[in-house]
N, C-alpha and C positions, 0 to 999 in steps of 0.2 A: 504494500500500500504506500510505497514511497514515490511512485510515479504520479504524474498529474492525473492520469486516468484512474489510478487506484484510489487517490484521494477523493476524486469526484464520485466514484462508485461507493466509497464508504460514507460519504455525506448523503448520497441518495438513499442508501440503505438505512442510515440512522434516522432520517426525517421521513422516510417512505415517499420519496419524490421520484420522478422520472428524470433521466438525463436531459430531456428536452426542457422540462420545467427549470432545472438547475441552470441550464445555459441560456434560456430565453425568457423565462417567466419571473425571475427574481434577480435583483442586482447582486453582483459578486461582493460588493461592499457589505450588503446586509447579511450575506452568508458568512462572511468573515466575522462580523459582530456576533452572530449567533454562535459560531464555534468558539469565539474568545470568551463568551459569557457562559458557556456550557459548564455545568458542575464537574469537578474533578476531585480526585483524592491523591494526596501525596503519600506514597508508601515509604515511610522512613524506617529503615532497619534499626536505627539507633534508639528508637522509642522503647523504653523499658516496660511500659504498660501494655504493649502489644502482645498478643498471644499467638505469635507466629508458630506454625507447625515445626516441630523439631524433626530433623532427619531420622529416618528409621533404618536401622541396620538389618539387612536381610540375613537370616540364619536358617539352618535346616529346620529349627523348631517353629519358626514363624512364616516360612515361605508359603505354606498352603493358605494361611489367613490373609496374607498380602495379596495373593492371586485372587482370592474371593472378593477383595475390595474392588478389583478392576473388572469383575464380571457382572 
């Protein structure tokens, strides 16, 4: 999604627009303001209060349980 067309496709997908509407029905300046004002979340790994998942070491004892999580 780093190319111009990938960015346009992701914008259309996000807002449920067509490419024609994006290119001809709305000004690009308005689209840029919509994207700039979109909510976001900063994932800071240094936050001590976050409850990030800790890596799981796969062993012979837990391998069946881990495989079940992905099925």
